[in-house]
N, C-alpha and C positions, 0 to 999 in steps of 0.2 A: 283263735283257740283259747279259752279261758285259761287263767291261771290254775283251776282246779285240775282240768284236764291237762294242762303239762306238768301236774305233780304227779297225777295218776300214771301219765307214760314213764317218768323217769323213775318212779317208784317201781312199776312193772320192770323195767328195764336193770335196776338194781337186784331187783327179787330173782330174775331169771339168771344172771350171773351167779349168784349164791347159790340158786340150784344147780349150777352145771360146775362139775368139779374142773372139767377140761376147760370151760373159759376163765375158771378164777386162778388155773395155773397159767395158761396163755398170758394172762395181765400182769400175773408175778415176775414172770420169766422175762417179758417185753420191758418192765421198770427197770428189774436187774439189769438187764442187757442194756437199759439207756443210763445206768447209774455207771456201770464198769466205762461203757462208750465215752461218756461224757468225761472222766477221768482220765480217758485215754487221749482225750484230745489236747490236755495239758502235757502230759509225758509226751506224745507225739509233734508237739510245737503247732498243732491244728490251731489253738487257743494258745496265745503268748502271755506271759506272765510278767508285772513290772509294778514299781512301786507306783510312781506317776508317770503319766503320759506326758509328752512333749506340750509346751504352753507357748503359744503364739502371742509375741508381745511388740510393742511399738518399738524396741530399740535391740541390739547385740552389741557386743565389744570384739574387738580383735587385738590379741597378745601378740607382740612382736619381740621375740629375743633372740637377739643375732650374739655371735660369739662371745663370751667373756673376753673385754681388751678391746672389742672392737671400738672403733671412733663413731661419733656422732654422725660423720656424712656418709660412713657404711650403712649406717643405720636408717639415714632420711633415703638411701636409695631404696632400700626395702620397701620403706613405708610411702615413698612415692609411685614406687609399683604398685602396690596394694591398692591406693587411692584411683590409680588410673582405672583399673577394673571395677571397681565399686561405683565410680562416677556415671558408667553407663546404664546402672540399673535405674529403671524410671520413678521405684519405688524409694528411692532413697531421697529424704528431704536435705538433709545436710551429714557433716561430719565435723567431729572434734578431734583434733590432732594433740598428743601429748608425747614430747621428747623427753627421755632422761628419767622419768617417773610415771607412775598410772595414773588412770583419772580419777576424778572425787569420787570417793567410795559409795559404790551403791550395794543392793542387797548381795549379788554374787561376789562383788570385790572385796567383800568383807573377810571372808574366808577363802578364796583365792590367792591373797597377798598379795594384792593389788597395792596397797599402802606401803608396802617394801621394798619398792621396786626405786632402785637409787642408782643412775650408771648410763653413760653412754650407749651401754649395748640395749637398752631398752625403751619402747615406745608401745603406746596404746592407741587405738582408734575407736571412739564411739560412734555409731553408726546409727542414726535416727530414720524410722520409714514411715510414712503415710499411717494415716490410723487403721489398725486392724481391720475394722467394720468395713473401710473403703477400698481395701485391695482382695482379690480373690486368692492369689497366695500366701499360705501361712509363712511366717517369721522364720519356722525352723527348716520350712522347704527351701526358702530362699538362701538360708545357710548352708543346706544340702548340696544346692546348686553351685553355689561360689566357691566351696572350701577347696575341692580340686582342683579348680582352675587358679585360684589364688595361690595355693601352695607349690602348683606346678610350675606358674613363671615368676614366681617371688623369692622363693626359699632359695633359689639356687644363687643369685645374685652374690652373697657374700656367705661362705658354706663354713659351719653348719649354722643354718636358723630355723627356729621352730616359730610357726604362725598357726596361732590356736584361734577359734572362733568359739567365743563365750556365749551362750543364750542365758536369758532370765532364768531360772530355776523354776519350775513347778511348784516345787516342795522347799524344805531346809536347804539351804546352799552348802554345797561340799566342795571339798578342793578339786574335786573331779568326778566323774562316773564312776570309774575304775582307780583306786591309788593301790599300788603295791610298795610295801614299807619294807625296804631291807637292812636286816640289823647284823652287824657282826665287828668284830673288834678291827680286823684288818681292813682301814678306811681304802687301801688301794684296790683290795680284791672286790670290796663294795661296788665300786665303780665299774670294775669289770665286769660283775656280776649284773650290775643295772644295764648295763651296754647288752648283755644278752637276753635279759628279760625284755628290754626296750625292741629287741629284733622279732622276738618272738610275738608280743603285741602287735607289732606293726604286719606282719603276716597273718593275724586272726581276723576274719571275715566281721566286719561291722565296727571294728576300734579303728578311729581316727583321732589326730592330734597327741601322739604319741611325743612324751617329755620328760626327760630325765631332769629332777631338781637338785643339782649338784654343781658345785664349782669345778669347773676344768683348770689345769694349767696351761699357761701360756707364756710365750714367750713376750719380755720385757727388757728394755733397757734402763740401767742406774746410772745416773751421772754421779760419779765419786770427788769430791775436792780434794786435793792435796793439801793440806792446813799449813803447812809448813810453806809451800810456795804460795798460798794465799795471804800469809804473813808478811812475806818478802817482798811482795808485790802491792803493800799498801793498800790492799783491799780489803771488805768487809763483806762476810756472808750475806746480810740482808740487800747488798747493792747485787752481788750474785743471782741471787732469788727475785730479785725486779725485773732482771732482763731476761731471765730464764720463762717469768711467768708470760712477759712483755711479749717475749720471739714465738709460744706454743698457745699463751692463752688469753691474757691481759692483765690491766694493770689500773688501779686507779691511782692517778699521776698527781691530783690536787682537789680542791673544794670549791665549791661556789655557794656563797652567801645570797639569800634572796629574802626580800622581806615578807613573802608569803609563806615562808617557812620559819620553825623555830631550830631546825637544826641544819647542819651543813650538807649539800648535795657531793655527791662525790662525783668527779670527771672520770670518766673510765676509758682508757686508751686500750685499741688493740690493732694486730696487725691486719691487713686485708687476706682473705682467706686463702689466695694464692702465695702470699708470703709465709704464711702459718704452715701449709700443709709440703708435706714432701714427697718428692716425685715417688718415691718407692718406699717401703718400710724395710729399709738395710742400714746397718751398720756404718757404712760408708757413705750412705746419705746425710745419716745423722750428725755424723762427725764433719761432712762439709758443713750444715749449716751450723753447727757449734763455732766453726773454725773462721764464720762471718762475723760471728759476736764479738765486739771488743768491748772492755770497761777502761774507764779514765780512772786512773789513781789519783792520789793526792799532790802528787808531782804534774801531773797533767800530762802522764803517759798513756795508749793507749796498748791494752795488755788483750791479747787474744783467749778467751774463753779456754782454748784448749790446750794453754799452758798450764793452767792452774785445776783443770777437769780430765778425769779419765771416763770411759763409756764401758760399760760391762755389761755383755749380754747374759741373762740369767733366766730362771724359770719363777712364776708366780706361786706363790702358797694358797693353793684352794683351801677355802672355806669347809670346815668338818661339822656338819648337824649331828646332834643330837637329840634324842628322845628316850625317858624313861634311862638316863645316864648310860645310853648304848649308842654307838656310831649309827647312823641312819642314812640310808639315800633314798629318796621316792622316786617312783615311776608312775607317770600320770598319762590316763587316756580317757577318751571322749567316745560314748557311743553316737552312732550316725544314723537316727531314726529307728534303733533298733532297743530290746529290754538288754541292760547290762547283764542278765543273769546268764544267757546262752554265751555269748562271747566272754565270760569269765572261765565257766566251765570248759571250753574248747582249749584257752590259752592256758589252763593251770593244766590240762592233761597233756597237753603239749611240751611244757614244763618240766612234768613228771618225767618224760619219756626224754627229753634233751638233756637234763641234768643226772640220769640216772647213770649216765655213761662215767662221771667224773665226781659222782656224789653219792652217797647212801641218804636218799630220799626218804621221810618219815611222815607219814599223813596225821592230820589232826583231824579224827574221825567224830569225833565227840558232838552230840548237838548243841553247840555252844556258841557264841557270838564270832568266835574265829574257828569256826569249824573247815573252813577251806585253808587255813592255814598250813605251810611245807616246813619242816627244817632240813636242812642239807648239811652234810658233814663232809668233808674233803677226803676222799679215801686213800690220800699221800699225806696230810699233813695234819689231819684229825679236827680242821678250824671247822666251826659250826656255824650257820648263817640261818638267820630265819625269815622267811617270806612270807609276810603278812598282808593281808587283803583288807583295802578298808575303803573309803569313799560312800558313794551314793549305794554300791551293792552291802555293805554293812549296815548302812541305814534300813535298806529294801529287809534284809534276814533278819536284822532287830523287827521292825514293822512287823512281819508276817508272822516272826514267831509270838509276839506279844500278841496279835490279834489272835492266833491261833489258841494259845493259852487262854485268852477272853474267850472265845468260842467254846473250848473244852470245859470252861468254867461255867459257863452259860448253860450247856448242855447237864452238866452235873448237876447243878442248882435246879434246873427245870425237873429232872428226872427224881429228884429227893422230895420234890413239893407234891408230884405226883403219884410217888409212893406213900406218901404220909396221907393225902385225900384220897385216894381209891384203894388203899391195903393191899397194892397187888402190883407184883413188877411186871407181868406180862401187859396190862394196860398201858401201863407207864413207858414201857417200851415201845408197845405201838406208836402211840402220839408223839413220842420222841423221834421214832424211825422215820415217822412219815412227814415230821419238819425236816429232817436233816436233807431227805430225798429232793429238797425244793432247789438243791445245789445243781441238778441236773439242768433247771430252768434257767439257772445262773451262767452256766457254762455254756450252754448250746445258746443263750441270748448273746454272749458275749461274740461267738462264731458268729452268728447273723449279723451282729452289728459291723462287725469286720467287713463283712462281704459289701456293704452297701455304705461304707465308709473310704476315702481315698487314703487315708493316712491307716497304719495298724491300730485297732482297737484292741489295745490290753486288758488283760485281768488284774486289776490294779488293789491296792490298799483299799481305797474307796468302794470295790467291788465287794471286798469281805466284809466291810462295816453293814452292807446292803442286805449281805447275806446273815450276818448274825442279827439284824433289825429282822428278818423274815421268819425267823424261829419263833417269835413270841406271836407272829400275826398264824402260822401255821398251827401252833399248838394251841391256839385257841380254836380255832375251825375244830379242829380234833375232839379237844376236850367238849365241847357243847354237842358235837355229834353222840359221844360216847354218854354225854349224861343225859341227851333226850332220849338214846336208846333205853339204858336203863330205868327211864320213868316209864318208859312205853311196854316194857318188860313185866313190871312191878302191877301194871294195869290188866296183865294176862295175856297180852299181847304175846304171839308165837316171836321167837328170837330172830329169825330170819326176816319175819315181815316187819318187826320193830325197827332192824336197821334198815331195811329199805325205805320205811315210812320218814326215820330221820333223815336218812339222807336226802328224799325229796324236799323235806319241810325245808331243811336246812340251807339246802341248794340258791334260794333265791337269796337271803343275806347274805351268803358266801360270796355270792357274785357280785352283789352290790358293794361288797367289802372293797373286793376284788378290781373294779372297775374305777372305787376311787382313789384306790394307791396309783393304779395305773396312770391317772389321768394327773395325777398330783406329780407323780415320778416323771412325766414324758416331760415338763419343764428344765429338767435336769440333764437330759440325753445330750445336750447340744455345749454343755459346760465342757471344756479340755479338763478340768480336774475332778468336777463329780459326775461326768457323764458315765463311768463306770457304776456309782450308785444307783445312777437311773435306771440303766440295764439290767443291771442285777435286782432290782426290788420290781420292775416291770416283768421279765421274763421268770424271775422265779418264782413270783405270784401266780402266772398263769401255771407253773408247775404245782404249785401248793395247792392249787384250786381243782386239777385233776387227781392230784394223789388223794385230798381231803374225801373229795365225792367218789372216787372209784376204788382206789388201793385201802382205804381204811375201811371202808365197809369190809372189804374181804378179811383184811387182818382181825375185824372184831369177830367175824364169824367162825375164825379159826380159832377163837380163844374159848377156855371154858369160864373165865373170870366173870365174863359178863351174861 
């Protein structure tokens, strides 16, 4: 069949549709239903929204935080438990273990506070995997599979222990997927409030690795010297410090000189592990330990340490965190292969119901960066607390808000240009409305992509970028059809026939442009970050072609401006 015959067939098809009022009404209703149905896919969570999808990497980190005040031996026992499970994975090539500190800073560690870790209660494991192109399982699937196994077996060794699986982010690094900042004047109540928030997050589907970023008070023992007895015993404080360091940690006792080094090399002495450790962390055992330590005074007499020192059991002073000159406690949570949007909404709803019993809850409903915030006012004391949502959720909200603003600005500018060019609001509205309807293809395309992919295919920020790009392409197709039609009408051709001819003549270049976009965008679909952009361009282009060649002619026929 020749191109001329194909054009004639398509021209006659469009003309018959324009001649039939019922056919035009059916097409308009079908497209309207498709538009409403596509938007309902998002509201009903058939198509899920997220800023960026998960990224498969060749490494991930494991953060281990035991109870503040825990010994390095207790932390080591948890690390050994974790490594024993990791060793069984065939995709793991090697591991790097860091005790009492964080690993060398990487992209995520810069923001997650890895550099600030300093203490025996901290440990970090860097797990290196085989190259992502040589394994079938994605890194986030490995983390998803190992997380419950590691936490169930290892967190109970030293309670409470927090084990978090940290993946390399696909976008800008955040402290966590969901961060709740609690502000208030009373730090003790803030801690209690943070525990209640953590419980709610722990019962929310899709949220894992719940952690309260605050120091907790723990029991400690202080050795206090009786200065009068120290003086009478002819001892000095430096001598006492040395024996205490030797008994529990270690001390430099001498130096070594060598020709290969310009500086002196210290000789460090420490007791064996069994000698340093206490059988139990009790006051009685510590007193027995100190009674075995004796110091020789200047007269050569051996003085037991317990003669000049007393032991007191006290509570530690927890560190108080501040932000914007207010006391603050952070509660963090990660999402497990889900968008952070839906767990946030569910957790927020649960918090409103729970805290309404003892607090007057005020919601921040204005469309701003902090639209999800809650203000809690204690019904008895009148104290106020602010529950502020941050983390990746805030970045997502800011991103979608900015992209939405950019999209509306693009629509407005396009509309103004068309109004100036055509001197008609109706024609400008037709072109703009037809371009906007390409969102039907974008949403449906993500739904189809989600069916054929193993992981959830999210509607992301890159998808919206693709949709905004489609606006120009769709507008161009409609604009050329309008101009072509108006040119034919000026030559004396009847309006409906002119619209049909213009649709047939512009069909081929529109299709060729669409094919070029689809083939070019197909390369993006497999990318974990820009896959949404590729799907949006492909499916949106298909919808734009149908709308340009079917709906736009109908709308043109119904306006008197042409």
